[in-house]
GUDREN-282234 format. One record per residue (C-alpha): residue number from 1; x, y, z negated. Coordinates in steps of 0.5 Angstrom, whole numbers, m for minus. Layout:
BEGIN
R    k      X      Y      Z
R  NUM      X      Y      Z
...
***
This chain:
BEGIN
R    k      X      Y      Z
R    1   m186      0    m20
R    2   m191     m6    m23
R    3   m190     m8    m30
R    4   m193    m14    m33
R    5   m195    m15    m41
R    6   m198    m21    m44
R    7   m203    m20    m49
R    8   m206    m25    m54
R    9   m212    m21    m57
R   10   m217    m17    m54
R   11   m216    m11    m59
R   12   m209    m10    m57
R   13   m211    m10    m50
R   14   m216     m4    m51
R   15   m211      0    m55
R   16   m206     m1    m50
R   17   m211      1    m44
R   18   m213      7    m48
R   19   m206      9    m49
R   20   m204      8    m41
R   21   m210     11    m39
R   22   m208     18    m42
R   23   m203     18    m37
R   24   m205     21    m30
R   25   m200     16    m26
R   26   m202     10    m29
R   27   m207      5    m27
R   28   m209     m1    m31
R   29   m211     m7    m28
R   30   m214    m13    m32
R   31   m213    m20    m30
R   32   m217    m25    m34
R   33   m215    m31    m30
R   34   m219    m38    m32
R   35   m215    m43    m36
R   36   m214    m49    m32
R   37   m217    m55    m36
R   38   m213    m61    m37
R   39   m216    m67    m33
R   40   m214    m74    m36
R   41   m212    m79    m31
R   42   m215    m85    m28
R   43   m213    m91    m32
R   44   m216    m96    m27
R   45   m210    m94    m22
R   46   m205   m100    m23
R   47   m198    m97    m23
R   48   m194   m104    m22
R   49   m195   m103    m14
R   50   m190    m97    m15
R   51   m184   m102    m18
R   52   m182   m104    m11
R   53   m183    m98     m7
R   54   m176    m98     m5
R   55   m175   m106     m3
R   56   m174   m105      4
R   57   m170    m99      4
R   58   m166   m100     m3
R   59   m163    m93     m6
R   60   m158    m92    m11
R   61   m158    m86    m16
R   62   m153    m83    m13
R   63   m156    m83     m6
R   64   m162    m80     m9
R   65   m158    m75    m12
R   66   m155    m73     m6
R   67   m161    m73     m2
R   68   m164    m68     m7
R   69   m159    m63     m8
R   70   m158    m62     m1
R   71   m159    m54      0
R   72   m159    m51      7
***
């Protein structure tokens, strides 16, 4: 069985890991995943080319919904 506990501070992590280490059958694994940095988009890209994306094959909102909700 695996239990995941999200903790905000290092002091709480130390207290909980000390508690769990008193049990012989519990393994404590710390996951310090790096926080992904926010990267700003490229402002040089012109979004106007997206406005005529379906000129050759026009689609209605209903067509998009039918295709999007197909579950097999």
